[in-house]
C-alpha positions as CSV (number, residue, x, y, z in Angstrom):
1,M,61.3,20.8,50.6
2,K,64.5,19.0,51.4
3,W,63.3,15.2,51.1
4,F,62.0,16.2,47.4
5,N,65.3,16.2,45.7
6,F,65.4,15.3,41.8
7,E,69.1,13.8,41.9
8,T,67.8,11.5,44.9
9,L,65.1,10.3,42.9
10,K,67.2,10.0,40.0
11,N,69.9,7.6,41.8
12,A,66.6,5.9,43.5
13,S,66.1,2.3,42.9
14,F,64.4,-0.6,44.1
15,Y,65.1,-4.2,44.0
16,F,62.6,-7.2,42.8
17,T,63.2,-10.7,44.4
18,P,60.8,-13.2,42.8
19,N,59.7,-15.8,45.1
20,L,60.3,-19.1,42.9
21,P,60.3,-22.9,44.1
22,V,64.1,-23.3,44.1
23,I,66.8,-22.7,46.3
24,A,68.9,-20.1,44.5
25,T,67.0,-16.8,43.9
26,K,68.2,-13.8,41.8
27,R,67.5,-10.2,43.0
28,Y,66.9,-7.7,40.5
29,K,67.5,-4.1,41.0
30,F,65.6,-1.4,38.8
31,S,66.0,2.5,39.1
32,L,62.8,4.4,39.8
33,F,62.6,5.8,36.3
34,R,63.5,2.5,34.5
35,G,60.4,0.9,36.4
36,L,58.1,3.6,35.6
37,G,59.1,3.4,31.9
38,I,58.6,-0.5,32.2
39,V,55.1,0.3,33.9
40,V,54.1,2.7,31.1
41,L,54.9,0.5,28.2
42,Y,53.1,-2.7,29.8
43,T,50.2,-0.4,29.9
44,I,50.2,0.9,26.5
45,A,50.8,-2.4,25.0
46,S,47.8,-3.8,27.1
47,W,45.6,-1.3,25.8
48,L,46.5,-2.0,22.3
49,V,46.2,-5.6,22.8
50,L,42.6,-5.1,23.9
51,I,41.6,-2.5,21.2
52,L,42.8,-5.2,19.0
53,I,40.9,-7.9,20.4
54,L,37.4,-5.9,20.7
55,S,37.9,-5.1,16.9
56,I,38.5,-8.5,15.7
57,T,36.6,-10.9,17.7
58,P,32.9,-10.7,18.8
59,L,33.8,-9.6,22.5
60,K,32.9,-6.1,22.0
61,D,29.1,-7.1,21.8
62,T,29.3,-8.8,25.0
63,L,31.0,-5.9,26.6
64,F,28.7,-3.4,25.3
65,M,25.7,-5.8,25.7
66,V,23.9,-3.2,27.5
67,D,24.1,-0.3,25.0
68,N,22.7,-2.9,22.5
69,S,19.6,-3.9,24.6
70,E,18.7,-0.3,24.7
71,L,19.3,-0.1,21.1
72,I,17.0,-3.2,20.4
73,A,14.4,-1.9,22.8
74,Q,14.0,1.4,21.1
75,R,13.9,-0.1,17.7
76,E,11.1,-2.2,18.9
77,K,9.5,0.6,20.0
78,I,9.8,2.0,16.6
79,E,8.3,-1.2,14.7
80,K,5.4,-1.1,17.2
81,L,4.4,2.9,16.3
82,Q,4.7,1.7,12.7
83,N,2.4,-0.8,13.0
84,R,-0.2,1.0,14.9
85,V,0.2,3.9,12.2
86,I,-0.5,1.0,9.5
87,L,-3.4,-0.2,11.4
88,L,-4.6,3.1,11.8
89,T,-4.5,3.8,8.2
90,Q,-6.4,0.5,7.4
91,Q,-9.1,1.5,9.6
92,L,-9.6,4.5,8.0
93,Q,-9.5,3.1,4.8
94,E,-12.4,1.1,6.0
95,I,-14.6,3.6,7.5
96,S,-14.0,5.2,4.3
97,S,-15.4,2.2,2.5
98,I,-18.3,1.7,4.8
99,N,-18.9,5.5,4.2
100,E,-19.3,4.9,0.0
101,R,-21.6,1.8,1.3
102,M,-23.8,4.0,3.1
103,K,-24.1,6.5,0.4
104,Y,-25.2,3.7,-2.2
105,A,-27.6,2.3,0.4
106,I,-29.1,5.5,0.6
107,K,-29.5,5.6,-3.0
108,L,-31.2,2.1,-3.6
109,A,-33.3,3.0,-0.5
110,Q,-35.3,5.7,-2.5
111,K,-38.4,4.2,-3.9
112,D,-40.0,5.2,-7.1
113,T,-43.6,5.5,-5.9
114,I,-44.4,8.7,-4.2
115,D,-46.1,8.2,-1.0
116,P,-49.9,10.3,-1.0
117,K,-48.7,11.5,2.5
118,N,-45.4,13.3,0.9
119,P,-45.7,17.1,0.0
120,L,-44.4,15.8,-3.4
121,Y,-47.9,14.1,-4.1
122,D,-49.5,17.6,-3.9
123,T,-47.2,19.3,-6.1
124,L,-47.4,16.4,-9.0
125,K,-51.1,16.5,-9.0
126,K,-50.9,20.6,-9.5
127,T,-48.6,19.9,-12.1
128,I,-50.4,17.6,-14.2
129,K,-53.6,19.8,-13.6
130,N,-51.7,22.6,-14.8
131,K,-50.7,20.6,-18.0
132,I,-54.5,19.7,-18.6
133,K,-56.0,22.2,-20.8
134,I,-59.9,22.2,-22.0
135,E,-58.6,22.5,-25.8
136,G,-55.9,20.0,-25.0
137,N,-55.4,16.4,-26.9
138,I,-56.3,14.0,-23.8
139,F,-53.8,11.2,-26.0
140,L,-51.2,13.1,-25.7
141,I,-51.5,14.4,-22.4
142,A,-51.6,10.9,-21.2
143,K,-48.7,9.7,-23.1
144,E,-46.6,12.6,-21.9
145,F,-47.5,11.9,-18.0
146,Y,-46.6,8.6,-18.7
147,E,-43.2,8.5,-20.3
148,K,-42.5,11.0,-17.3
149,Y,-43.6,9.2,-14.5
150,F,-44.2,5.5,-15.3
151,Q,-42.3,4.4,-17.9
152,E,-39.3,2.0,-17.0
153,K,-36.1,3.6,-16.6
154,E,-32.5,2.3,-17.8
155,E,-31.8,-0.3,-15.6
156,Q,-28.7,0.2,-13.3
157,I,-25.6,-1.4,-13.3
158,I,-23.5,-2.0,-10.3
159,F,-19.3,-2.2,-10.9
160,F,-16.9,-3.7,-8.7
161,E,-13.5,-3.3,-8.5
162,P,-11.6,-5.9,-10.7
163,V,-8.5,-6.5,-8.6
164,Q,-7.4,-6.1,-4.8
165,G,-4.7,-3.6,-5.3
166,I,-3.7,0.1,-4.8
167,I,-4.9,2.6,-7.8
168,I,-1.1,4.2,-9.0
169,Q,-2.6,6.2,-11.3
170,N,-6.2,7.7,-11.8
171,F,-8.4,8.8,-14.9
172,E,-6.9,11.6,-16.7
173,P,-8.2,11.7,-20.3
174,S,-6.4,15.1,-20.9
175,K,-3.6,13.3,-20.4
176,G,-4.5,10.7,-22.6
177,H,-4.9,8.1,-19.9
178,L,-8.7,6.7,-20.4
179,G,-8.4,4.4,-17.4
180,I,-7.2,3.4,-13.7
181,D,-3.9,1.5,-13.0
182,Y,-3.8,-0.7,-10.1
183,G,-0.3,-1.6,-8.7
184,V,-0.7,-5.5,-8.3
185,K,1.7,-8.3,-8.5
186,K,2.4,-10.8,-11.6
187,N,-0.5,-13.3,-11.5
188,S,-2.8,-11.9,-9.3
189,P,-6.5,-12.7,-10.0
190,V,-8.5,-10.2,-12.0
191,Y,-12.6,-10.6,-11.7
192,A,-15.5,-9.3,-14.2
193,T,-16.7,-6.0,-13.1
194,A,-19.9,-6.7,-13.9
195,G,-21.8,-9.6,-16.0
196,G,-21.4,-9.6,-19.8
197,M,-20.0,-11.4,-22.8
198,V,-16.3,-11.5,-23.9
199,T,-16.3,-9.7,-27.0
200,F,-12.1,-9.6,-27.1
201,A,-9.6,-12.0,-26.0
202,D,-6.2,-11.9,-27.6
203,F,-2.9,-10.4,-27.2
204,T,-2.0,-6.8,-28.9
205,I,1.7,-5.4,-29.4
206,D,1.2,-2.6,-27.3
207,Y,-1.1,-3.7,-24.4
208,G,-0.1,-7.9,-24.4
209,Y,-2.8,-9.9,-23.3
210,T,-6.3,-8.1,-23.1
211,I,-9.9,-8.7,-22.4
212,I,-13.0,-6.8,-23.4
213,I,-16.5,-7.2,-21.9
214,Q,-19.9,-6.1,-23.4
215,H,-22.2,-5.1,-20.4
216,K,-25.8,-4.1,-20.3
217,N,-26.4,0.0,-21.0
218,N,-24.0,-0.1,-23.6
219,F,-21.2,-0.4,-21.1
220,I,-18.1,-2.0,-21.8
221,S,-14.7,-2.7,-19.5
222,I,-11.1,-3.5,-20.6
223,Y,-8.5,-5.2,-18.7
224,K,-4.6,-4.7,-20.2
225,H,-1.2,-6.1,-19.6
226,C,-2.4,-9.3,-18.8
227,E,-0.5,-12.1,-18.1
228,T,-2.9,-15.2,-18.7
229,L,-6.3,-14.9,-20.5
230,L,-8.9,-17.5,-19.0
231,K,-11.9,-16.7,-21.0
232,K,-12.4,-16.7,-24.9
233,E,-14.7,-14.6,-27.2
234,R,-18.4,-15.1,-26.6
235,D,-17.9,-16.2,-23.3
236,I,-20.8,-15.4,-20.9
237,V,-19.1,-14.0,-17.4
238,T,-21.0,-13.3,-13.8
239,Q,-20.1,-10.8,-11.8
240,G,-16.9,-11.4,-9.7
241,E,-16.0,-14.2,-12.0
242,L,-12.0,-15.0,-12.6
243,I,-11.1,-13.9,-16.3
244,A,-7.6,-13.6,-16.2
245,L,-4.1,-12.9,-14.1
246,S,-2.4,-9.8,-14.3
247,G,1.4,-9.4,-15.8
248,N,3.6,-7.0,-17.3
249,T,2.6,-7.5,-21.2
250,G,2.5,-5.3,-24.0
251,K,5.0,-2.4,-24.9
252,K,3.3,0.5,-23.2
253,T,3.8,-0.9,-19.8
254,T,6.5,0.1,-16.9
255,G,5.9,-2.9,-14.6
256,P,3.4,-5.3,-13.4
257,H,-0.1,-3.6,-13.2
258,L,-3.5,-3.8,-14.3
259,H,-4.8,-1.2,-16.4
260,F,-9.0,-1.0,-16.3
261,E,-11.2,0.8,-18.3
262,V,-14.7,1.5,-18.9
263,W,-16.5,3.1,-21.8
264,K,-20.4,3.7,-22.2
265,N,-21.6,4.9,-25.8
266,G,-18.2,5.2,-27.1
267,K,-17.2,7.5,-24.7
268,P,-14.7,6.7,-21.6
269,I,-15.7,7.2,-18.1
270,D,-14.3,7.5,-14.6
271,P,-14.4,3.6,-13.4
272,K,-13.9,4.7,-9.4
273,S,-17.4,6.8,-10.3
274,L,-19.0,3.3,-10.4
275,F,-17.6,1.4,-8.0
276,I,-19.4,-0.1,-5.1
277,K,-17.5,-2.3,-2.8
């Protein structure tokens, strides 16, 4: 097209007259390319200044408030979901605890006597009758019958957990771990798992402050790595009584916890098999 001529554009110019409140004003002449160059330079400079301001001032948070609010909302949703998961986990633990207590209640509900209407009653009568022979000794028969059905059985002991905490290591006698470890904070309360007499309460090099309680039926309970002992030897304690504060004492420890053992007749047993919450 005739009007589009590079030479014409090259020689084209425009005038700029500032409107100043003075009598004499000066007119400025700029070529077209020079004007475009000035506009480009000012645009680049403006962007550089804006980027610098955003990088060193809090203005960025104000400009991107919408994006930040969305991120905050998503984070709150995630936290709510995490809290729900924790709540569900706690409820499942409570349900498990209730099931254990129900099983124990069922055991306690069993009677030592047999109802005559129970089918086992006829079986018992037949068993006793078959044992009695004409030429037998009546005294021996009566003694055997008494020992089997009427002699008092060993009194059952109920054990409570010594602390409120999470078990971080189970009973593993094959690996030399003869008890269970509770992950608890330092100076957490330690309670007597059952009633009895304190037979040892002192400091040991390997296990720190340790307390041992003798219970009925040849049971003993051991509490190791305590920070403070609140009972002394020959003290009589009741079940659930505060006896010590947990800690991290002794050489054989890697952090604050309570090592708990239960022995019977000189043999270690898994404490979890005895607990009732």
